[in-house]
C-alpha positions in Angstrom: 78.6 9.7 -39.6 76.6 12.5 -38.1 72.8 12.0 -38.4 70.7 14.6 -40.1 67.5 15.9 -38.5 64.2 16.1 -40.5 62.3 19.2 -41.4 59.0 18.7 -43.4 60.2 15.2 -44.4 63.6 16.3 -45.7 67.0 15.7 -44.1 68.8 18.8 -42.8 72.2 19.7 -41.3 73.4 22.6 -39.3 76.4 24.3 -37.7 75.9 22.6 -34.4 76.4 18.9 -33.6 76.0 16.8 -30.4 77.7 13.5 -29.6 75.6 10.8 -27.9 77.6 8.5 -25.6 77.0 5.0 -24.2 76.4 5.1 -20.4 78.2 1.8 -19.8 81.7 2.8 -21.0 81.3 6.3 -22.4 81.9 5.2 -26.0 80.4 7.2 -28.8 77.0 5.9 -29.9 76.7 8.5 -32.7 76.3 12.2 -33.4 73.6 14.4 -34.8 73.1 17.9 -36.1 71.0 20.2 -34.0 68.1 22.2 -35.5 68.3 26.0 -35.3 65.4 28.2 -34.4 64.9 28.8 -38.2 64.7 25.0 -38.8 62.2 24.7 -36.0 60.1 27.5 -37.3 60.1 26.0 -40.8 59.0 22.6 -39.4 56.1 24.1 -37.5 55.0 26.3 -40.4 55.1 23.3 -42.7 52.9 21.2 -40.4 50.4 24.1 -40.1 50.3 24.7 -43.8 49.8 21.0 -44.8 47.1 20.2 -42.2 44.2 20.3 -44.6 46.0 18.2 -47.2 47.1 15.7 -44.6 43.5 15.4 -43.2 42.2 14.8 -46.7 44.6 12.0 -47.6 42.7 8.9 -48.6 42.8 6.1 -46.0 44.8 3.8 -48.4 47.6 6.4 -48.6 47.9 6.7 -44.9 47.7 3.0 -44.4 50.3 2.3 -47.1 52.8 4.6 -45.5 52.3 2.9 -42.1 52.6 -0.5 -43.6 55.9 0.5 -45.3 57.3 1.7 -42.0 56.2 -1.5 -40.3 57.8 -3.7 -42.9 61.0 -1.7 -43.1 61.4 -1.7 -39.3 61.2 -5.4 -39.4 63.8 -5.6 -42.2 66.2 -3.3 -40.3 65.4 -4.8 -36.9 69.0 -5.9 -36.0 70.5 -2.5 -37.0 67.8 -0.6 -35.0 68.2 -2.8 -31.9 71.9 -2.2 -31.9 71.3 1.6 -32.2 68.8 1.5 -29.3 71.4 -0.3 -27.1 74.1 2.1 -28.2 72.3 5.2 -27.2 70.2 4.1 -24.3 72.3 1.2 -22.8 69.2 -1.0 -22.9 70.3 -4.7 -22.9 70.3 -5.9 -26.5 67.6 -8.6 -25.9 65.2 -5.9 -24.6 66.2 -3.6 -27.5 65.2 -6.4 -30.0 61.9 -6.8 -28.2 61.3 -3.0 -28.5 61.8 -3.1 -32.2 59.3 -5.9 -32.5 56.8 -3.9 -30.6 57.3 -0.9 -32.8 56.8 -3.1 -35.9 53.4 -4.1 -34.5 52.4 -0.5 -33.5 52.8 0.7 -37.1 51.0 -2.3 -38.4 48.1 -1.8 -36.0 47.9 1.9 -36.9 47.7 0.9 -40.6 44.8 -1.4 -39.8 43.1 1.3 -37.7 43.5 3.9 -40.5 41.6 1.6 -42.9 38.6 1.3 -40.6 38.5 4.8 -39.0 35.1 5.6 -40.5 32.8 7.2 -38.0 29.3 6.0 -37.2 25.7 6.6 -38.3 23.1 7.7 -35.6 19.4 7.8 -36.4 17.7 10.9 -35.0 14.0 10.0 -35.3 14.1 8.8 -31.7 12.3 12.1 -31.0 9.5 13.6 -33.2 11.6 16.6 -34.2 14.2 14.3 -35.8 11.9 12.3 -38.1 13.6 11.7 -41.4 17.0 12.7 -40.1 20.2 10.8 -39.6 23.6 11.9 -38.3 26.9 10.9 -39.7 29.5 11.3 -36.8 33.0 11.4 -38.1 36.3 12.2 -36.3 38.6 14.8 -37.8 42.1 15.9 -36.8 42.3 18.6 -34.1 45.4 19.8 -36.0 49.1 19.3 -36.0 50.5 17.3 -33.1 53.6 18.1 -31.0 55.0 14.7 -29.8 57.6 14.7 -26.9 59.1 11.4 -26.1 61.4 10.1 -23.3 64.7 8.2 -23.4 63.6 4.8 -22.1 61.9 3.6 -25.3 63.5 5.6 -28.1 61.7 3.7 -30.8 58.4 2.3 -29.4 57.3 5.5 -27.6 58.1 7.4 -30.7 56.0 5.0 -32.7 53.1 5.6 -30.3 53.1 9.3 -31.2 53.9 9.1 -34.9 51.8 6.2 -36.1 48.4 7.4 -34.8 49.1 10.9 -36.1 49.7 9.5 -39.6 46.7 7.2 -39.3 44.3 10.1 -38.7 46.0 12.6 -41.1 47.4 14.9 -38.5 50.9 16.4 -39.2 53.3 15.7 -36.3 56.4 17.5 -35.1 58.4 15.1 -32.9 60.9 16.1 -30.2 62.8 13.0 -29.1 64.7 12.9 -25.8 68.1 14.6 -26.0 69.7 11.4 -24.5 68.4 9.1 -27.2 67.6 10.9 -30.5 69.4 8.7 -32.9 66.8 6.0 -33.2 64.1 8.5 -33.9 66.3 10.1 -36.6 66.8 6.6 -38.2 63.0 6.3 -38.2 63.0 9.5 -40.3 64.9 7.7 -43.0 62.1 5.2 -43.3 59.3 7.8 -43.2 61.1 9.7 -46.0 60.5 6.7 -48.3 56.7 7.0 -48.0 54.4 9.1 -50.1 53.3 11.3 -47.3 53.1 15.0 -48.3 55.9 17.4 -47.3 55.2 18.8 -43.8 53.4 15.7 -42.6 56.2 15.0 -40.2 59.4 16.5 -38.8 61.9 15.2 -36.2 63.7 17.9 -34.2 66.4 16.8 -31.7 66.4 20.1 -29.9 67.5 20.6 -26.3 64.8 20.5 -23.6 65.0 24.2 -23.2 63.5 24.6 -26.7 60.4 22.6 -25.9 58.6 25.5 -24.2 58.4 27.5 -27.4 57.0 24.5 -29.3 54.5 23.8 -26.5 53.3 27.4 -26.6 53.0 27.6 -30.4 49.3 27.9 -31.4 49.9 26.2 -34.6 50.4 22.9 -32.7 47.0 22.5 -31.0 47.7 19.0 -29.7 50.5 18.0 -27.3 51.3 14.4 -26.6 53.9 14.1 -23.8 55.5 11.1 -22.1 57.9 11.9 -19.3 58.2 13.3 -15.8 55.3 14.5 -13.6 56.4 18.1 -13.0 57.2 18.7 -16.7 53.9 17.1 -17.8 51.6 19.0 -15.6 53.6 22.1 -16.2 52.9 21.7 -19.9 49.2 21.2 -19.3 49.0 24.2 -17.0 50.9 26.4 -19.5 48.5 25.7 -22.4 45.0 25.2 -20.9 43.3 25.7 -24.3 45.2 23.0 -26.0 44.4 19.3 -26.1 47.2 17.7 -23.9 47.7 14.0 -23.4 50.1 13.0 -20.7 51.7 9.7 -19.7 53.7 10.5 -16.6 54.7 7.2 -15.0 54.0 5.7 -11.6 55.2 3.3 -8.9 53.5 0.2 -10.1 52.3 -2.3 -7.5 51.7 -6.1 -7.4 49.4 -7.9 -5.0 50.1 -11.6 -4.4 46.9 -13.1 -2.9 46.8 -16.2 -0.6 45.1 -18.4 -3.2 48.0 -18.0 -5.6 50.0 -21.3 -5.4 52.7 -20.9 -8.1 54.9 -18.6 -6.1 58.0 -19.3 -8.1 56.2 -18.0 -11.2 55.1 -14.9 -9.4 58.6 -14.4 -8.0 60.3 -14.8 -11.3 57.9 -12.3 -13.0 58.4 -9.8 -10.1 62.2 -10.1 -10.3 62.4 -9.8 -14.0 60.1 -6.9 -14.4 61.3 -5.0 -11.4 64.8 -5.0 -12.9 64.3 -5.1 -16.6 65.9 -2.2 -18.5 67.4 -1.2 -15.1 63.9 -0.4 -13.8 63.6 2.5 -16.3 60.0 1.7 -17.3 56.9 3.5 -16.2 55.3 0.1 -15.3 58.3 -1.7 -13.8 57.4 -3.5 -10.6 58.2 -1.2 -7.7 55.9 -2.1 -4.8 55.0 -5.7 -3.9 52.2 -6.5 -1.4 52.0 -10.2 -0.5 49.6 -11.8 1.9 51.3 -12.9 5.1 50.6 -16.5 4.4 52.8 -16.4 1.3 55.2 -13.5 2.1 58.1 -15.5 3.5 58.3 -18.0 0.7 57.7 -15.3 -1.9 60.5 -13.2 -0.5 63.0 -16.1 -0.6 62.0 -16.9 -4.2 62.2 -13.2 -5.3 65.7 -12.9 -3.8 66.9 -16.0 -5.6 65.6 -14.8 -8.9 67.0 -11.3 -8.5 70.4 -12.6 -7.4 70.5 -14.7 -10.6 70.1 -11.7 -12.9 73.3 -10.8 -14.7 74.6 -7.2 -14.9 77.2 -6.0 -17.3 77.7 -4.7 -20.8 74.2 -4.3 -22.4 75.6 -5.2 -25.8 76.0 -8.8 -24.5 73.0 -11.1 -24.9 73.9 -12.5 -21.5 73.3 -9.2 -19.7 69.8 -8.9 -18.2 70.3 -5.7 -16.2 72.4 -3.0 -17.7 73.3 0.5 -16.6 70.9 3.4 -16.1 70.8 6.2 -18.6 73.6 8.1 -16.9 75.6 8.3 -13.7 73.5 11.0 -12.2 70.4 8.8 -12.4 72.1 5.9 -10.8 73.4 8.2 -8.0 69.9 9.5 -7.3 68.5 5.9 -7.0 71.5 4.9 -4.8 70.7 7.8 -2.5 67.0 6.8 -2.3 68.0 3.3 -1.3 70.4 4.7 1.4 67.6 7.0 2.7 65.2 4.0 2.9 67.7 2.0 4.9 68.4 4.9 7.2 64.7 5.2 7.9 64.5 1.6 9.0 64.2 -0.4 5.8 66.1 -3.7 5.4 68.4 -4.1 2.4 68.1 -7.8 1.4 70.3 -7.6 -1.7 71.9 -5.0 -4.1 72.3 -1.3 -3.4 75.8 -1.1 -4.7 76.6 1.2 -7.6 79.4 1.0 -10.2 79.3 4.0 -12.4 75.9 4.1 -14.0 75.1 0.5 -13.0 73.1 -0.1 -9.8 73.0 -3.7 -8.6 69.4 -5.1 -8.6 68.0 -4.1 -5.2 65.4 -5.6 -2.9 64.1 -3.9 0.3 61.7 -4.8 3.0 60.3 -3.0 6.0 60.5 0.4 4.3 58.4 3.2 5.8 55.5 4.3 3.6 56.8 7.9 3.3 60.2 6.7 1.9 60.8 7.8 -1.7 61.3 4.2 -2.9 57.7 3.6 -2.0 56.0 7.0 -2.4 57.7 8.2 -5.6 58.7 6.7 -8.9 62.1 5.1 -8.5 62.8 4.6 -12.2 65.6 2.3 -11.2 66.3 -1.4 -10.4 64.7 -1.4 -7.0 61.7 -3.3 -5.5 60.1 -3.2 -2.1 58.4 -6.3 -0.6 55.6 -5.7 1.9 53.4 -8.1 3.9 49.7 -7.5 4.2 47.1 -9.2 6.4 44.4 -9.4 3.8 43.5 -8.8 0.2 41.5 -5.8 1.2 44.6 -4.3 2.9 46.7 -5.0 -0.2 44.2 -3.2 -2.5 44.0 -0.2 -0.1 47.8 0.1 0.0 48.1 -0.1 -3.7 45.6 2.8 -4.0 47.5 4.8 -1.3 49.6 6.4 -4.0 49.5 9.6 -5.9 50.1 7.5 -9.0 47.7 5.2 -10.9 49.1 3.7 -14.0 48.9 -0.1 -13.8 48.7 -2.8 -11.1 49.1 -6.5 -11.1 47.1 -9.0 -9.0 48.2 -12.6 -8.7 44.9 -14.5 -8.0 42.9 -17.3 -9.5 39.7 -16.3 -7.8 37.3 -14.6 -10.3 35.5 -12.6 -7.7 38.8 -11.2 -6.4 39.9 -10.3 -9.9 36.7 -8.4 -10.6 36.9 -6.7 -7.1 40.4 -5.6 -7.8 39.4 -4.3 -11.3 36.6 -2.3 -9.7 38.4 -0.9 -6.8 42.0 -0.2 -8.0 42.3 3.4 -9.0 44.6 2.8 -12.0 44.5 2.8 -15.8 44.9 -0.9 -16.1 44.8 -4.1 -13.9 46.7 -7.2 -15.0 45.3 -10.4 -13.4 47.7 -13.3 -13.0 50.8 -11.3 -13.9 52.8 -8.2 -13.1 51.7 -4.6 -14.1 54.6 -4.4 -16.6 52.6 -6.3 -19.2 51.4 -3.9 -22.0 49.5 -4.8 -25.1 50.5 -2.0 -27.5 47.2 -2.1 -29.4 45.2 -1.6 -26.2 44.4 1.7 -24.4 47.3 2.5 -22.1 47.5 5.4 -19.6 46.8 6.3 -16.0 45.0 8.5 -13.5 46.0 10.8 -10.7 49.7 11.8 -11.2 50.1 9.2 -13.9 48.6 11.5 -16.4 45.6 11.9 -18.7 44.6 10.5 -22.0 45.5 7.1 -23.5 48.1 5.6 -25.9 47.6 2.6 -28.2 46.9 3.4 -31.9 43.1 3.4 -31.7 43.0 5.3 -28.3 45.5 7.9 -29.5 43.6 8.4 -32.7 40.6 9.4 -30.6 42.9 11.8 -28.6 44.2 13.4 -31.8 40.8 14.0 -33.3 37.4 15.5 -32.4 33.9 14.6 -33.6 32.2 16.4 -36.4 28.5 15.8 -37.0 26.7 15.9 -40.4 22.9 15.8 -40.2 21.1 14.3 -43.3 17.5 15.4 -43.7 14.5 14.0 -45.5 15.5 10.4 -45.4 13.1 7.4 -45.3 14.3 5.6 -42.2 
């Protein structure tokens, strides 16, 4: 069955269709209709025209819609997990976890919608403000253009759609061409709500069509998750728009000499360097371990990595599946070869079979090598000894990225020092940087982007303050 796309909350078909294929064996995951330029124009116009009505929706209406999506995602979790695996080749166990996260994101957005109330500020702190009080509310900036990547085809869509609904901002969503089917299935659930027509559209258009959407003045907010050059290119092209960017990174871990449970650290590093074939913005890419613990940690990481099973992602026994396509796997394979040619040591992995790259561990890699300096976005981790905690923190910061970092320490002073000094959006103490609490602010600095996700944080991004001054009040 060919999936319809969604224009102003209604299903739509077209002359053109696209087949989505599974990267493990090339089997057909599904097909969808492709919006025409007329369909796209209608979606944008509808979002623009409904903006005042959407902003005026009572909080209970917005919250009820979000609650319905959350409950229905939970009811359809097995079906949606299978769909995620079919189109993205994400191992089924991770796909099930993703659906669970999206259930929570919509639930949290419903809760935030109910308490998104603004604040009162007394103004009689100066003589000229005697008898005056300000009501500071946040109002939608206008319709949102959400652009999402392939690696989380449901949860990253949820992080665009849920906060937009929560604040009453219409949203036009452009899912990744590689993985649009899950987003289109979400449309079936959104269509069951009482949101007004035009509140949302889902347009699986090719990437070439994104520029026109980005430039359209009727979409004053752009929320993009994806690659660095595309993200900054968007921001540079529309300097008068409000642009939020989550652009990835090369997440680092520091294992301090006081950390005694090296097997736990090694297991977490191995799992979250390789989970989802490393195709996560906060997968572990760089490990810096104090020289006192480096040899043992290396042995334990290798043991855990070698125990990870690769294969068909539809099997619950598969822990590391294929990458999104053969071209992506070939790129990472070449980066590993370049690192070895530059003097790095390949401890395990490196071999490619189609779109699957064996989990790979490297040591002794020069700092300028792509596997250290850039975002690998593949199942590759580098292990690096450091002589001190200070050196480890400095080397983590020696990156053009700054999304999240992990620090294995039990020393409170070290933890606070790391939090103060690391130039990243989040520091995870006692674990890897791959931990994300979906309700918390999430984003980065430097080339990792600008703005924050998480329902409450994104609701701030999608809105602006409006002040109402009340006069003649007995305070």
